[in-house]
VEXDREN-2710 file (C-alpha; in Angstrom, 1 decimal):
% VEXDREN-2710
k/r/px/py/pz
1/MET/0.0/0.0/-0.1
2/THR/1.4/3.5/-1.2
3/ARG/1.8/6.0/1.4
4/SER/0.9/9.7/1.5
5/ARG/2.8/12.6/0.0
6/LEU/4.6/14.0/3.0
7/THR/6.4/17.7/3.1
8/LEU/9.6/18.0/3.9
9/LEU/11.2/21.6/4.2
10/GLY/8.2/23.1/2.5
11/LEU/9.0/20.5/-0.2
12/PRO/6.8/17.5/-1.4
13/LEU/8.1/13.7/-0.8
14/ASP/6.3/10.6/-1.7
15/PRO/7.5/8.1/0.5
16/VAL/7.8/4.9/-2.3
17/THR/10.1/2.1/-2.5
18/LEU/11.8/1.5/-5.8
19/GLU/9.5/-0.8/-6.8
20/GLN/6.7/1.4/-6.1
21/ALA/8.2/4.0/-8.1
22/LEU/8.8/1.7/-10.9
23/ASP/5.6/0.5/-11.1
24/ARG/4.0/3.5/-10.6
25/LEU/6.1/5.1/-13.9
26/GLU/4.7/1.7/-15.7
27/SER/1.5/2.8/-15.2
28/TRP/1.8/5.6/-16.8
29/LEU/3.1/4.5/-19.9
30/SER/0.3/1.5/-20.1
31/ALA/-2.3/4.1/-20.2
32/ALA/-4.0/5.1/-23.1
33/ALA/-4.0/9.0/-22.7
34/ARG/0.0/9.6/-22.7
35/THR/-0.7/12.1/-20.0
36/PRO/2.5/13.8/-19.3
37/GLN/3.9/13.3/-15.4
38/THR/6.9/14.8/-14.1
39/VAL/9.4/13.3/-11.9
40/VAL/11.8/14.8/-9.4
41/THR/14.5/13.1/-7.1
42/LEU/14.9/14.9/-4.0
43/ASN/18.3/15.1/-2.7
44/PRO/19.9/18.2/0.1
45/GLU/21.1/20.2/-2.7
46/PHE/18.2/20.6/-4.7
47/ILE/16.2/21.2/-1.0
48/ILE/19.6/24.3/0.0
49/GLN/19.3/25.6/-4.1
50/ALA/15.7/25.7/-4.0
51/ARG/15.8/28.1/-0.6
52/ALA/18.2/30.3/-1.6
53/GLU/15.9/30.5/-4.8
54/ASP/13.2/31.8/-2.5
55/ALA/14.9/33.9/-0.3
56/HIS/15.9/35.8/-3.5
57/SER/12.9/36.1/-5.2
58/GLY/10.9/36.6/-1.9
59/GLY/8.3/33.5/-2.2
60/PRO/8.6/30.5/-4.0
61/GLY/10.6/30.5/-7.1
62/ALA/10.6/28.4/-10.6
63/PHE/12.7/25.8/-9.4
64/THR/10.3/25.2/-5.6
65/GLN/7.2/25.7/-8.0
66/ALA/8.1/22.6/-10.4
67/MET/8.6/20.4/-7.6
68/ARG/5.9/20.9/-5.9
69/ARG/4.0/20.6/-9.2
70/ALA/5.5/17.0/-9.8
71/ASP/3.4/13.7/-9.7
72/LEU/6.4/12.1/-8.1
73/VAL/9.2/12.8/-6.4
74/THR/11.6/10.2/-4.5
75/ALA/14.1/10.3/-1.8
76/ASP/17.1/10.4/-3.8
77/GLY/19.5/11.0/-1.5
78/VAL/20.3/9.4/2.2
79/GLY/20.3/13.4/3.5
80/THR/16.8/13.1/2.0
81/VAL/16.0/10.1/3.9
82/TRP/18.0/11.4/7.3
83/ALA/15.9/14.3/7.1
84/ALA/12.5/12.9/6.8
85/ARG/13.3/10.7/9.8
86/ARG/14.2/13.6/12.0
87/LEU/11.8/16.0/11.1
88/LEU/8.8/14.2/10.2
89/GLY/9.2/10.9/12.1
90/GLU/9.2/8.3/9.2
91/ALA/11.1/5.9/6.7
92/VAL/11.4/6.8/4.1
93/PRO/12.8/4.6/1.0
94/ARG/15.7/6.0/-1.4
95/ALA/14.2/5.6/-5.2
96/PRO/17.6/7.1/-6.8
97/GLY/17.1/8.6/-10.6
98/PHE/20.1/6.3/-11.8
99/ASP/17.6/3.4/-10.1
100/LEU/14.7/4.8/-11.6
101/ALA/16.2/5.5/-15.5
102/THR/17.7/1.8/-15.5
103/GLY/14.9/0.4/-13.7
104/LEU/12.4/1.6/-16.0
105/MET/14.8/0.3/-19.7
106/LEU/15.5/-2.8/-18.0
107/ARG/11.6/-3.9/-17.4
108/ARG/10.4/-2.5/-21.0
109/GLY/13.5/-3.0/-22.8
110/ALA/12.3/-2.9/-26.9
111/ALA/8.8/-1.5/-25.8
112/LEU/10.4/1.9/-23.9
113/ARG/11.3/4.7/-26.5
114/VAL/14.1/7.0/-24.8
115/PHE/14.9/10.2/-25.8
116/PHE/18.1/11.5/-24.1
117/LEU/18.6/15.1/-23.5
118/GLY/21.4/17.1/-21.6
119/SER/25.1/17.2/-20.8
120/LYS/27.7/17.9/-23.2
121/PRO/27.5/17.3/-27.0
122/GLY/28.5/13.8/-27.5
123/VAL/27.5/12.2/-24.0
124/ALA/23.8/11.9/-24.8
125/GLU/24.5/9.8/-28.2
126/ALA/27.3/7.5/-26.1
127/ALA/24.5/7.5/-23.3
128/ALA/21.5/6.3/-25.6
129/ALA/24.4/4.0/-27.9
130/ALA/25.3/2.2/-24.2
131/ALA/21.5/1.9/-23.2
132/ARG/20.3/0.5/-26.2
133/THR/23.3/-2.4/-26.1
134/GLN/22.4/-2.8/-22.5
135/TYR/19.0/-2.7/-22.1
136/GLY/17.3/-3.1/-25.3
137/ILE/15.7/0.6/-25.6
138/GLN/14.2/1.8/-28.6
139/VAL/16.5/5.4/-28.9
140/ALA/13.4/7.8/-29.4
141/GLY/16.3/11.0/-29.8
142/VAL/19.3/12.2/-28.6
143/HIS/20.4/16.3/-27.8
144/HIS/23.0/18.1/-25.7
145/GLY/22.1/20.0/-22.5
146/TYR/24.3/23.0/-23.8
147/PHE/21.4/25.4/-24.7
148/GLY/19.7/28.6/-22.8
149/PRO/15.7/29.1/-22.3
150/GLU/15.5/31.1/-25.4
151/ASP/15.9/27.7/-27.2
152/ASP/13.4/25.5/-24.9
153/ALA/10.9/25.8/-27.4
154/ARG/12.3/24.0/-30.1
155/VAL/14.2/21.6/-28.2
156/ALA/11.0/20.6/-27.0
157/GLU/9.5/20.2/-30.0
158/LEU/12.0/17.9/-31.1
159/VAL/11.5/15.6/-28.6
160/ALA/7.2/16.2/-28.7
161/HIS/7.8/14.5/-32.4
162/SER/10.3/11.7/-31.3
163/GLY/7.2/9.9/-30.0
164/ALA/9.4/9.0/-26.6
165/ASP/7.6/7.3/-23.4
166/LEU/10.8/8.3/-21.5
167/LEU/12.5/11.6/-21.4
168/LEU/15.5/11.4/-19.4
169/THR/16.7/15.3/-19.2
170/GLY/20.3/15.5/-17.2
171/MET/20.9/19.8/-17.2
172/GLY/21.9/20.0/-13.2
173/ALA/19.4/20.6/-10.4
174/GLY/16.9/22.8/-11.5
175/ARG/17.2/23.8/-15.0
176/GLN/16.0/20.1/-15.6
177/GLU/13.2/20.3/-13.6
178/ILE/11.8/23.2/-14.7
179/PHE/12.2/22.4/-18.3
180/ASN/10.2/19.3/-17.9
181/ASP/7.4/21.2/-15.8
182/THR/6.9/24.5/-17.5
183/ARG/6.9/22.6/-20.9
184/ARG/5.5/19.4/-19.9
185/ALA/2.5/20.0/-22.5
186/GLN/4.4/20.6/-25.2
187/LEU/6.8/17.6/-24.8
188/GLY/3.7/15.4/-24.3
189/VAL/5.9/12.4/-22.7
190/PRO/4.6/10.1/-20.2
191/VAL/7.4/10.1/-18.1
192/MET/9.6/12.6/-17.7
193/LEU/12.7/12.1/-15.2
194/GLY/15.2/14.7/-14.0
195/CYS/18.1/12.8/-14.2
196/GLY/21.2/15.1/-13.2
197/GLY/24.7/12.8/-14.1
198/VAL/22.6/9.5/-15.5
199/LEU/23.7/9.9/-18.7
200/ASP/27.1/10.9/-17.9
201/VAL/27.1/7.5/-16.3
202/LEU/25.2/5.6/-19.0
203/ALA/28.0/7.4/-21.6
204/GLY/31.1/6.2/-19.3
205/THR/32.0/9.7/-18.9
206/ALA/31.6/9.3/-15.2
207/ALA/32.0/6.5/-12.9
208/LEU/28.8/5.1/-11.0
209/ALA/29.9/5.1/-7.0
210/PRO/31.1/1.3/-5.6
211/ALA/28.1/-0.7/-5.2
212/TRP/28.7/-0.8/-1.1
213/THR/28.1/3.2/-0.9
214/ARG/25.2/2.6/-3.0
215/ARG/23.7/0.0/-0.3
216/LEU/24.5/2.5/2.7
217/GLY/23.2/5.3/0.8
218/VAL/26.7/7.7/1.0
219/GLU/27.4/8.0/-2.5
220/TRP/27.8/11.2/-2.4
221/ILE/30.6/11.2/-0.1
222/TRP/32.6/8.9/-2.3
223/ARG/31.8/11.2/-5.5
224/VAL/32.8/14.6/-3.6
225/VAL/36.2/13.3/-1.5
226/GLY/37.0/11.3/-5.0
227/ASP/36.0/14.2/-7.7
228/ARG/37.9/17.7/-7.1
229/LYS/35.0/19.2/-9.4
230/ARG/32.4/18.5/-6.7
231/TRP/34.5/20.0/-3.8
232/GLY/32.2/23.1/-4.4
233/ARG/28.9/21.1/-3.5
234/ALA/30.5/20.2/0.5
235/PRO/29.6/23.7/1.8
236/ARG/25.8/23.2/0.1
237/LEU/25.5/20.0/2.1
238/ALA/27.0/21.4/5.5
239/ARG/24.0/24.2/4.8
240/PHE/21.3/21.4/4.6
241/VAL/22.9/19.5/7.4
242/GLY/22.8/22.8/9.7
243/LEU/19.0/24.0/8.4
244/VAL/17.7/20.1/9.2
245/LEU/19.0/20.1/12.9
246/ARG/18.1/24.1/13.5
247/GLN/14.7/22.6/12.1
248/SER/14.8/19.7/14.8
249/GLY/15.8/22.0/17.3
250/ARG/12.9/24.5/16.8
251/ARG/10.5/21.2/16.4
252/VAL/11.6/19.9/20.1
253/GLY/11.3/23.4/21.3
254/SER/8.1/23.7/20.1
255/SER/6.5/20.0/21.5
256/ALA/8.1/20.9/24.7
257/LYS/6.3/24.2/25.1
258/GLN/3.1/22.4/24.3
259/THR/3.7/19.9/27.3
END
């Protein structure tokens, strides 16, 4: 039985297992209406980035709005799981973007048409070729992610005409979710997943974290420590921990006053 949607630090979170999430994505693919649906994989960086944008705009920014309108929001990182337990008292399973993308391709195989959108020129092509070989999927189309908002309509039209069942959008936190959300009707794809670096992993230009780190949910530590390009992300993670601890302290203080 699927549990009700939660609200974590002002953002939605669906407490679903990986298998439950994949079942839901398959149900969208099987529906005759092919209603466009967006998927967000919530991690600590998303939360910190969205809150910073909200503070700058004086209200819910485009990133926050895109996540609130998403049809499925799963817990991507262990930080999200930790925050849900500490702030909400809820045990939330992880359903990371890589596992959602590859799990759906593994389940559907040749019946699945996938559009690979994002990363540097050449990466989407390599990711598509690798996925076709490994999972037997059909490649609906490819396009790099190095384009600005002025080209959003053109790229969305390419995706719409491709007949894709699954759109993997890897253009970085915020940009990919906003693109999928604001172009939802034009794209017309039943499953649209903001997938971050999944294309790079499929293409072989980035390494998947070791299995043991994925089992423990601490692959982000391996990535930050092992890749200097990611060292700039560490302060966001530190801010996230501080945010959760502060919110947790307020929650405990409020409970104490009520008693």
